[in-house]
C-alpha angles and dihedrals in degrees: 000000000000122000119200134153128224089250093057093046094046090050091049092049092042098236135116124261092253090052089047091056091048091048093051093049093047093044091050091051091046093051093044090057087060111070094211124044106220134164090259093052091048092050090048090053090062089069083079089060093053090049091052092047092051091050092049091049091051091050090049091049090054090053093050097051099099122164109227136119095208107109094202092052090051092048094051098031094118093050092046090050092048093048092048092050089048088062104263120138127226095268093052091045090053091049091046091054090049093050098041102036105015090238124142110221117163124235090240092055091052091047092049091049091050092048095046092046092051091228119183127199115246095210 
């Protein structure tokens, strides 16, 4: 009747694919413990979703807490993090910010932000 992929459902619910898999497994187990699937049992199973969302928000909040006084670094922290994890160095990140956003951020500021944030490359 309805065709939907995990990606569509995870986007609709606002969670990642890994969290979607965890939610489906936990919801299945929760509903199997109940002998009868009713509207109340189904609604109760969505408490699992709220728990997963809260945990993802807490993990995201931990990533965002960066210690820096530079307003420009704070504004573009996500982009700097993404570029660094994509393999760019501090000079290329600085140039990228200048080209894309017309913002002057020094190489040293980017390096300090990377060091203070304890960022690791995901390559």
